C-alpha positions in Angstrom: 14.8 29.9 -34.3 13.6 28.0 -31.2 15.5 25.3 -29.3 13.8 22.6 -27.5 15.2 20.9 -24.5 14.9 17.2 -24.3 12.6 15.8 -21.7 15.0 14.4 -19.2 12.5 12.3 -17.3 11.6 10.4 -20.5 15.3 10.0 -21.4 16.1 8.7 -17.9 13.3 6.2 -18.0 14.3 5.0 -21.4 17.9 4.7 -20.3 16.9 2.7 -17.2 14.8 0.3 -19.3 17.6 -0.1 -21.8 20.1 -0.8 -19.0 17.7 -3.4 -17.5 17.2 -5.1 -20.9 21.0 -5.1 -21.7 21.9 -6.4 -18.3 19.4 -9.3 -18.7 20.6 -10.0 -22.2 24.3 -10.2 -21.1 23.4 -12.7 -18.4 22.6 -16.4 -19.0 19.0 -16.9 -17.9 18.7 -19.3 -15.0 15.1 -20.2 -14.1 14.6 -20.6 -10.4 11.9 -23.3 -9.5 11.1 -23.2 -13.2 9.0 -20.2 -12.5 11.1 -17.0 -12.3 14.5 -15.5 -12.9 16.5 -12.9 -11.0 18.9 -10.4 -12.5 21.0 -7.5 -11.3 20.7 -4.0 -12.7 23.6 -1.6 -13.2 22.4 0.3 -10.1 23.0 -2.8 -7.9 19.4 -3.8 -7.3 18.2 -7.3 -7.9 14.9 -7.9 -9.7 12.8 -11.0 -10.2 10.7 -11.6 -13.3 8.2 -14.4 -14.1 8.4 -16.4 -17.3 5.6 -14.3 -18.8 7.6 -11.1 -18.3 5.7 -9.9 -15.2 8.0 -7.9 -12.8 7.7 -9.4 -9.3 10.1 -8.3 -6.6 13.0 -5.9 -6.2 15.7 -6.3 -3.5 19.2 -5.3 -2.4 20.6 -8.8 -2.5 20.2 -11.9 -4.8 19.4 -14.2 -1.8 16.7 -11.9 -0.5 15.2 -11.4 -3.9 14.9 -15.2 -4.4 13.4 -15.7 -0.9 10.9 -12.9 -1.3 9.8 -14.0 -4.7 9.3 -17.6 -3.5 7.2 -16.2 -0.6 5.2 -14.0 -2.9 4.5 -16.7 -5.5 3.5 -19.2 -2.8 1.1 -16.7 -1.3 -0.5 -16.1 -4.7 -0.8 -19.8 -5.3 -2.6 -20.3 -2.0 -5.1 -17.6 -2.8 -3.6 -14.4 -1.3 -5.0 -11.6 -3.4 -3.2 -8.6 -1.8 -6.2 -7.1 -0.1 -6.8 -6.8 3.6 -10.5 -7.6 3.3 -10.0 -11.0 4.9 -8.8 -9.6 8.1 -11.4 -9.1 10.8 -10.8 -5.8 12.5 -13.8 -4.3 14.2 -11.8 -1.7 16.2 -12.9 -3.1 19.6 -10.2 -3.7 22.3 -11.0 -6.5 24.6 -10.1 -6.5 28.3 -9.8 -3.8 30.9 -7.8 -0.7 30.0 
């Protein structure tokens, strides 16, 4: 007779997902700027999520989560793609050292 121990990493991940889902279900959804919502998890973190379910930002406070999400979405709307390829950095320092 062999016993198998449950995989604690999978159980922890499932518990966190369930907690996140239940905390969102218990709260009335309030869409901010008609684009995203913020919700608090049981661990005290605030998360933002787009209407399509895409996870956006995590933060320690609701106010910072809203501000950061607005900043992030505005950047995406204006063409920011998250890469640093647009920055010109040739490694040359001008002036006399």
